N, C-alpha and C positions, 0 to 999 in steps of 0.2 A: 504494500500500500504506500502511495506517495505521502510525502510529508504534509502535515496539516499547516496551512498557510493562512495568515490573516493580513490582508492588504487591500487597498482600494483597486478596483478594476482599471482605473486610469493608469496606475503605476504598472500593473501587469501588461497593459497595452504598450506603454513606452518601452518596457523591457523586451517584449515579444517582437514588435516591429523592428527593433534594433537587431535582435538575434537573427531574424529572417533576412535582413539586408545582405548578409554575407552569401546566403543561398540564392537570393534574388537581386542581382545588381540593378534591376529595373526599378526597384522600390525607391521612391523619393518621398520626402515628408515636407508639408507646408504647414505653417502655423500663423496665427494672427496675433502676435505679440503676447502669447500666453504659454510659452514653452515650459515654464517652470510649473504651471498649474496643470496643464494637460499631459505633462511628462514626456512630451516630444523632445524636451531638452536632453534626454538620454540619447536619443538618436543624433541630435545635433552635435553632441560631444564626440560620438563615435564616427560620424560621417558628415562633417561640416560642409563638404562640397555637394552633398545631396540633400541638404536642408535649406529651406527658403522661408525666411520670416517676412511675411507680406504686410506686417504692421496691422493696425486696427482698421482693416479694410477687407472684411470677410467676403464680400461679393466679388471683389477683384481676385482674392485668393482662389475661389472656386473657378473663376475664369482661367486663371493661370494653370490650375490643376487639370482643367479640361484640355488646355493646349498641350500640356506635357503628356497627357494620355494619348493624344493623336500622334505623338512621336514615339510611342511604344513604351513609355514609362508606366509604372504603377503608382500613382500618386495617392497619398493619404493626406487629406486636407482637414486639419484639426482646429477646433476652437470650442468654446462653451456651446452646449446644445442650443441655447437661446440665440446664438449668433450663426453657427454653421447650418442649423436646420431652419431657424427662424428668420434672421435678417437676410440670409443669402438664399432663401427659398426659391426665388425666381431664377437665380443663376443655376441652382441645383436642378430645377425642373427643366429649364430650356437649354442650358449648356452641357449638362451631364446626362439627365434622364432622357431627353428627346433624342439625342444622337446615340444613346446607349453606350456611353464612354466608360472605360474601365477606371473609374474614379471611386475612391473610398472616402466617404464623408464621415468624419469622426465628431461626435457630439459628447463632450465631457461635461461634468458637473450638471447632470440632468436630474430633475425631480426635486422633491421637497428636501431631501437629505443634503442639498447644498448648504442648508442651515442659515448661518448668519448673513449670507449674501442677499437674502431676502427675495421678495416676489419678482423683482425684475430679472433675476438670474435663475430662479427656480423654474426651469422649463418643464412644464407638464403637458406640452402640446406637440413635442417633436415627433413622437411616433405617429400621431395622427397626420401630421403634415407629410412625413415621408411615405406613409401608406398610400397616399393619393397619387404618388408618382408611379406611372406604369413601369414595371420591370425593376423597381428598387427592392433589393433584398435588405431586410431589417434584422440586425443582430443585437440582442440585449443579454449578454452573458451575466451569470450570477456570481461567479467567483474567479479566482486566479487561474485555475486550470481550464475553465471554460473560456476565459478570455484568450488564453494562449491558443486554444484550438480554433476559436472563432476568427482570430486575426489570420491564422494560416489559411483557413477556409476562404476568407475574404480575398486573400492574395491569389489563391488558386481559382477562384470564381472569376470568370470574364464578364464584367459588367458592373454597373453601379451598386454600391453597398452603403448602408448607413450603419455605423457601429456606435452604440450608446455606452458611455463610460460613467462610472460613479465616483463621487468624491470620498465617500465614507468607506473606511476599512471594513471588510467583511471576511468571515471565516470561510474556508473552503469546505464544500460538501461533496465535490466531485473528485476527491483524491483516492477513490476506491480503484482497485485494479481492473475492474470490468468497465470503467467509464469509457464511453465511446461517443464522440461528437460527429454528427452528420448534419449538414446544412438542410434545413427544412424538416428535421425530424425531432420531435420532443422526446423527453426522457421520463419514464415513470420511476419516481424516487421512492414512493411508498405504495404498496398494493392495498386496496380497500374496497369495501362493498356498500357502505352507507351513503357516501357523498364524495364527489370529485372536487378537488381544488386545483385549478390551473393557474400557475404563477409564473412570473418572469422577473429577471433581474434581481435586485436587492430583496424582493418579496419572496423569493424561493426559499431562502433560509427561514423566514418567518413562517411560511406555510408548513415547512417540515417540523419546526418547533411546535406549532399548533397541533399537527397530526400526532406527534409523539406524546404530547400531553393528554390529548383526548383518548388515546389508546388505553391509558390507565383507567378511563371512565367507561371502557367498553365500546367506544365509538370507533368505527373502522373508516379511516379517511384515505382516499387515494390521492396522491400528490403528483402532479405532472409539471415538469419544468419545461417551459417553452422558451428556448434561447433564440429561436428564429421566429419572429412574429410574422414576417412575410418572406417566403410563403409559409403559411400556417400548416402544421401537421393535423389536418382535418381528420384523417383516418384514426389517429390515436385519440383525439378528443371525442369523436363520435362513438368509438368503441367503449370508452370509459363512461360516457353519458348513458349508453344503453345498459351498462352494468349497474350503475348506481342510481340513475334516475334523477339526480340532483347535481347541479354544478355551481361552483363559486369561482370567480376569477379574481386575482389579486395583482395589482400593478401600482408602481409608484409613478402614476401618470393620471391625467384626467380620465374619468370613466367614459368620456366622449372620445371616440376615434381610436382608442388603443386596443389592448389585448381583449378586454371585455367585449367590445363591439365585434372584433374579429371572430371570437368564439361564438358569440350570440348569432352572428350571421350564418356561420357554418352549421350550427345546430338547428336554427329555424328552417334552413333549406333542406336538411338531410335527416334530422332526428329531433323534432321539437321537444325541448327540455327546459324546465324552469332554470333560469340563470340569474344569480345575484352577483353584481359587480362591486368589488371593494377597490377603491382607488380615491383619487382626489375628486370630490363631488362638485365639479364645475365651479370651483372658487380659486382665487389666487392664494398663494402661500404668504408667509411673512417671516421676518427674521427671528432666529432663535437657534438654540443648540439642536443639531440634527436629530439626535435620538429622541429628544422631547417633542420635536415637531412630528416625527413619524408616529409617535403615540397619539398626539393630539389629532392627527388626521386619520386615525384608525388604521394605520399601516403597521400593525404589530401582531405578533403571534397571539397575544391575549385577545385582541379584537377579532381576529380571524376565528379563534376558538369560540368566542361568544356568538358570532354570527352562525357558525355551524350548529351550535346547540339550539339556537332559535329556530333554524330551518328544520332541523330534525324533530323538534318539539311540535311543529305544525303538521 
């Protein structure tokens, strides 16, 4: 079994893209004056000639990345999710998505767990925005090992990708020997029969904690880790819904446009099932310690367990 690691997925991203650069000389990294925060500074130190700081000009950065892709490079264009997915949306849509260029858009510091940076930087809309772009692959890894695998998968995939990074350090749960990452395929972390919890990113750890706590109460919870939100592993979600008959989705994102809507759409079309969405309930965040904010917004194992009890009681 691999070593238990506790670190932010943004750090895992910086280390991994740097490690892969020796294997893939086509990899280049662009940043928007946030290399220390996004951890692309690790790449900059190792490969200064392949690193481009575009300044606080995210729209231009995406355009430069698109140009590099037409020359055979594999560009990773990184900034805070609020800027790389939000501010530069039009460039991502028209300069990357429309011509299907091999650009990897990286959104760091996503979600409520950005903490003290407050509402302006707590991007809870990035997944929704990226889902609307035809052909865009969306990756939201939950821990160190999954981020390592996801970055490699993004490099090997020919076409646009969006990779979501977190600021908060998280414990690894995919350090088991049988861990296997496959683009577009979810992972069943806990088998269960009473209810299904489909989680992504930072919320995967919380879902597992909730399931383990409820097991002691005799409640059997199936936990599915969706690291690839688009394309969604509809087959896995539908099979689990047929087994349990109840589904809860958990995401550090607005309940509008994210994982919850993707799962609800798949089930409504193929296996009508009651779905409860846990996430940011269409409100802005605010400044505060990350862990406290997650609890306040109901993004905790305790709240997930409470919702499960309520649903099963009905």
